[in-house]
C-alpha positions in Angstrom: 70.8 138.3 77.8 73.1 141.1 78.9 76.7 139.9 79.3 77.9 139.7 82.9 81.1 141.6 83.9 82.5 139.3 86.6 85.4 140.8 88.5 85.7 138.7 91.6 89.0 136.9 92.1 87.4 133.5 92.0 86.8 134.2 88.3 90.0 136.1 87.3 91.3 133.0 85.5 88.5 133.2 82.9 90.1 136.3 81.4 86.8 138.1 80.9 85.2 135.3 78.9 81.9 133.8 80.0 81.3 130.2 81.2 79.1 129.3 78.2 81.8 130.5 75.8 84.6 128.5 77.6 82.8 125.4 78.9 79.5 125.2 77.0 80.4 122.0 75.2 81.5 120.1 78.3 79.4 117.3 79.9 78.2 118.4 83.4 78.8 118.3 86.2 82.5 118.7 86.0 85.4 120.1 87.9 87.9 122.3 86.1 91.4 123.0 87.4 93.0 126.2 86.1 96.7 125.5 85.5 97.6 129.2 85.1 96.0 130.1 88.5 97.9 127.2 90.2 101.1 128.5 88.8 100.3 132.1 89.8 99.7 130.9 93.4 102.9 128.9 93.4 105.0 131.7 92.1 103.8 133.9 94.9 104.6 131.2 97.5 108.0 130.7 96.0 108.7 134.4 96.4 108.0 134.1 100.1 110.5 131.2 100.2 113.1 133.2 98.4 112.6 136.3 100.6 112.7 134.4 104.0 114.6 131.2 103.4 111.6 129.2 104.6 110.3 126.0 103.0 106.7 125.7 101.8 104.8 122.4 101.4 101.5 121.5 99.7 99.0 120.2 102.2 97.4 117.5 100.2 94.3 117.3 102.4 93.1 120.5 100.6 94.2 119.7 97.0 95.6 116.3 95.9 95.1 116.3 92.1 98.4 114.8 91.3 98.3 115.7 87.6 99.3 119.2 88.7 102.1 118.0 91.0 104.8 118.4 88.4 103.9 122.1 88.0 103.6 122.6 91.7 106.9 120.8 92.3 108.7 123.4 90.2 108.1 125.9 93.0 107.4 124.3 96.3 109.6 122.1 98.6 107.3 119.1 98.7 104.1 117.8 100.2 102.5 117.4 103.6 100.4 114.3 104.3 97.9 113.3 106.9 98.5 109.5 106.7 100.0 106.7 104.6 98.1 107.1 101.4 98.8 110.9 101.1 102.4 110.3 102.0 102.7 107.6 99.2 101.0 109.9 96.7 103.4 112.8 97.5 106.4 110.5 97.2 105.3 109.0 93.9 103.9 112.1 92.2 106.4 114.7 93.4 109.6 112.6 93.4 112.7 114.1 94.9 110.8 116.5 97.1 110.2 116.4 100.8 107.3 114.4 102.3 106.1 115.4 105.8 103.5 113.5 107.7 101.3 114.4 110.6 98.6 112.1 111.9 96.6 112.4 115.2 97.4 108.7 115.8 99.4 106.3 113.7 98.4 102.7 113.3 101.1 100.1 114.0 100.2 98.1 110.8 100.8 101.2 108.7 103.9 102.7 110.3 106.6 100.5 108.7 105.3 101.3 105.2 104.9 104.9 106.1 108.7 105.1 106.8 109.3 104.2 103.1 107.8 107.5 102.0 108.1 110.1 104.7 111.1 112.3 105.4 109.6 114.1 108.5 107.2 112.4 110.9 105.3 114.5 113.4 103.6 112.9 116.4 100.6 114.3 118.1 101.3 113.2 121.7 104.1 112.0 123.9 102.6 108.6 124.0 102.7 108.2 120.2 106.3 109.6 120.3 107.2 107.0 122.9 105.6 104.2 120.8 107.0 105.0 117.4 109.8 107.5 117.9 112.7 105.0 118.1 111.5 103.2 115.0 111.4 106.5 113.1 114.8 107.5 114.4 116.4 104.2 113.4 115.0 104.7 109.9 116.7 108.0 109.6 113.6 110.2 109.7 113.4 113.7 111.1 111.0 113.7 114.1 108.7 116.3 115.4 106.0 116.8 118.0 102.9 118.8 117.4 102.3 121.4 120.2 99.1 123.2 121.2 99.9 126.8 122.2 96.3 127.1 123.5 95.8 130.3 121.6 92.5 130.5 119.6 92.5 133.2 116.9 89.2 132.4 115.3 85.6 132.7 116.4 82.5 130.6 115.6 84.4 127.8 113.9 85.3 125.3 116.7 85.2 122.5 114.2 88.3 124.0 112.5 90.0 125.3 115.7 92.7 123.0 117.0 93.0 125.2 120.0 89.4 125.0 121.0 88.8 123.7 124.6 89.1 119.9 124.7 91.0 119.7 121.4 92.7 116.4 120.7 95.3 118.0 118.5 98.7 118.9 119.8 100.5 118.7 123.1 100.0 121.5 125.6 102.8 122.8 127.9 101.1 121.1 130.8 101.1 117.8 129.0 104.7 118.3 127.9 105.8 118.9 131.5 104.0 115.8 132.7 105.1 113.4 130.0 108.2 114.5 128.1 111.2 112.8 129.6 114.7 113.7 128.6 114.8 110.6 126.5 111.7 111.6 124.5 113.0 115.2 124.1 116.3 113.8 122.7 114.3 112.1 119.9 113.0 115.4 118.6 114.3 117.5 115.7 111.4 120.0 115.6 108.1 121.3 116.8 104.9 121.7 114.8 101.8 123.8 115.4 98.7 124.2 113.3 96.2 126.7 114.7 94.9 128.7 111.7 92.1 128.4 109.2 91.8 130.7 106.2 93.5 133.5 108.2 95.8 136.4 107.7 99.3 136.8 109.1 98.2 138.9 112.1 96.7 135.6 113.5 100.1 133.9 112.9 101.8 136.8 114.7 99.5 136.3 117.7 100.0 132.6 117.6 103.8 132.9 117.4 103.8 135.0 120.5 101.9 132.3 122.3 104.2 129.6 121.0 107.2 131.5 122.3 105.6 132.0 125.7 104.8 128.3 126.0 107.7 126.6 124.3 110.4 129.3 123.9 112.7 127.5 126.2 112.4 124.3 124.1 112.8 125.8 120.6 116.5 126.8 120.7 117.3 123.1 121.0 115.3 122.2 117.8 116.4 122.2 114.2 113.1 123.3 112.7 109.7 124.8 113.4 106.7 123.9 111.3 104.0 126.6 111.4 101.3 124.3 109.8 98.7 125.5 107.4 95.7 127.8 107.4 97.8 130.7 105.9 95.7 132.4 103.2 98.8 133.7 101.6 97.5 133.9 98.0 94.2 135.7 98.9 94.0 139.3 97.6 94.9 141.6 100.5 96.8 139.1 102.5 99.6 140.8 104.5 102.7 139.1 103.1 105.3 141.5 104.6 103.9 140.7 108.1 104.2 136.9 107.3 107.8 137.4 106.2 108.6 139.3 109.4 107.1 136.4 111.4 109.2 133.9 109.6 112.4 135.9 110.0 111.7 136.5 113.6 111.3 132.8 114.4 114.5 131.9 112.5 116.5 134.6 114.3 115.0 134.1 117.8 115.3 130.3 117.9 117.8 129.4 115.2 115.3 127.1 113.5 114.5 126.3 109.9 110.8 127.3 109.2 108.3 125.3 107.3 104.8 126.3 106.2 102.1 123.8 105.0 99.3 125.7 103.2 96.8 123.8 101.3 94.2 126.3 100.2 96.8 128.9 99.3 98.2 126.6 96.6 94.9 126.1 94.7 92.9 129.1 95.9 90.6 130.5 93.2 92.1 127.9 90.8 89.1 125.7 90.1 85.5 125.7 89.0 82.5 123.4 89.2 80.3 123.6 86.1 76.7 122.4 86.1 73.3 122.9 84.5 69.8 123.7 85.7 67.6 120.6 85.5 64.3 122.0 86.8 62.8 125.0 88.5 60.2 124.5 91.2 58.4 126.9 93.5 57.0 126.4 97.0 55.7 129.1 99.4 57.2 131.8 97.2 60.7 130.2 97.1 61.9 129.4 93.6 64.4 126.6 93.6 66.6 125.7 90.7 67.6 122.1 90.9 71.0 121.5 89.2 73.0 118.4 88.3 75.6 119.2 91.0 75.1 118.4 94.7 76.3 120.3 97.7 76.2 117.1 99.8 78.2 115.1 97.2 80.3 117.4 95.2 81.0 120.4 97.5 80.6 119.0 101.0 82.2 122.0 102.7 79.2 124.0 101.7 77.2 122.0 104.2 79.9 121.2 106.7 81.4 124.7 107.3 78.8 126.0 106.1 79.3 128.6 103.4 77.8 129.8 100.2 80.2 129.3 97.2 80.7 132.1 94.7 78.7 131.8 91.5 79.6 133.5 88.3 77.2 136.3 87.4 75.3 136.1 90.7 75.5 137.5 94.2 74.1 136.3 97.5 70.3 136.6 97.9 68.9 140.1 98.0 66.0 142.2 96.9 64.7 141.7 93.4 62.7 139.4 91.1 65.3 137.0 90.2 66.2 135.3 93.5 66.7 131.5 93.4 67.7 128.8 95.8 70.1 126.4 94.1 69.9 122.8 95.2 71.1 119.4 94.2 69.0 116.5 92.9 69.6 114.1 95.9 66.9 113.0 98.4 68.5 115.1 101.2 66.2 118.0 101.9 69.2 120.0 103.0 71.1 119.5 99.8 71.1 123.3 99.3 74.0 125.2 97.7 72.7 128.6 98.6 70.4 131.5 97.6 71.5 133.8 94.8 70.2 136.9 93.0 70.5 137.0 89.2 70.0 139.7 86.6 67.6 137.4 84.6 65.2 134.5 85.1 67.0 131.1 85.1 66.0 128.6 82.5 66.2 124.8 82.3 69.5 123.8 80.7 71.3 127.0 81.7 75.0 126.5 82.5 76.2 127.7 85.9 79.8 128.1 87.1 80.9 127.9 90.8 84.3 129.4 91.7 87.1 128.4 94.0 86.2 124.7 93.6 89.7 123.2 93.4 90.1 123.0 97.2 88.3 120.6 99.6 86.1 119.4 96.8 87.5 116.5 94.6 89.4 115.2 97.7 86.2 115.1 99.8 83.4 114.2 97.3 81.2 111.1 97.6 78.5 109.1 95.8 75.6 109.4 98.2 72.3 108.5 96.5 74.4 107.0 93.7 75.3 110.4 92.5 77.9 110.3 89.7 81.2 111.9 90.5 81.9 114.9 88.3 84.7 114.4 85.7 87.9 116.3 86.3 89.3 118.6 83.6 92.4 120.8 83.4 92.4 124.1 81.7 95.9 124.3 80.4 98.2 127.3 80.2 97.1 127.9 76.6 93.4 127.7 77.5 93.0 124.2 76.1 90.8 121.7 78.0 91.9 118.2 78.8 89.9 115.6 80.7 92.1 114.2 83.6 89.6 111.7 85.0 86.1 110.3 84.2 83.8 108.4 86.6 80.9 106.1 86.1 78.8 103.3 87.7 81.9 101.2 88.4 83.3 103.9 90.6 80.1 104.0 92.6 79.8 100.2 92.9 83.4 99.4 93.7 83.3 101.2 97.0 80.4 99.2 98.3 81.7 95.6 98.5 82.3 92.2 96.8 85.7 93.1 95.5 87.7 90.3 97.3 86.2 87.2 95.7 
């Protein structure tokens, strides 16, 4: 087989070595987190902090493999959480760093415990601020309200657009004017917005203009402005100078401290999912390679977004003899990863490597059909491999009941 020269950024961390050479002895399927790539991303984010004076947090919803938190904590200001469990994880595994929490609606039975872990608490609506704000204030927490500037900068992804019509996320200016009394405003230390998804800084610039237009009279009275996540800062070609101008502009115009909460940018192109071909079937001229990894179970964003994940040594489907559909072994007919063109015929037992699998994978996977969860490995700074977590039948069974007797 002719060696593949793979130059895409999702595979830069391999250093020119092939998957079989690096991972051929591993049980599959397995996730692999690349410690060097995490550090590279964090150093770039730290440089933005240094240049602008902003503070950057890890959004744990995208990447919450806490074994890497000590390394991440060397560079970033803390963690962002979407609820009680993520807040506790951030507080426990990145001690001494900030913990920020935003939830669309907090539960009364969780809130007192949440106050033990959170430093900043952001509410989604005036009603939630009214219900819990005084409790958070008496506990010494910094309080924010998420706003909706009603400025969509993405097309065709309403599921990921917090500014889509009818969105439940954030308070519009109309809602502010109707519900924010002077007493509620006095509880606030900052405003928060999150409108982006895998976007460049031109979208942030557009959004900031809309935020200023809608809430520019409010912001000078705030201590901080949290610009949320969706900033693809570590993607090759991202316009960092424009981002830095946006941050400085906000700080100068409104006198606020600026926070960013990227998730993907921390672990972008820093992980892999390794699997092997189990069988090859053909129907109506379509050749399908069934692998021991599942889109539905192990990379659910492939179906949810949807998108086709990068695969080492292959491209998206095209002309040629060696076109295969890759699919998982579950009973779901739509458990399809994508169609790819190869420079050779696939064979049973062949190892395949998907890139950019650190984000929205391990934190979202599931055991549908009784599918085993892939083990989690770390590729250390010296290239060594260490297993961080292994899973088996007990992990499948324990989620389904009979644990309280």
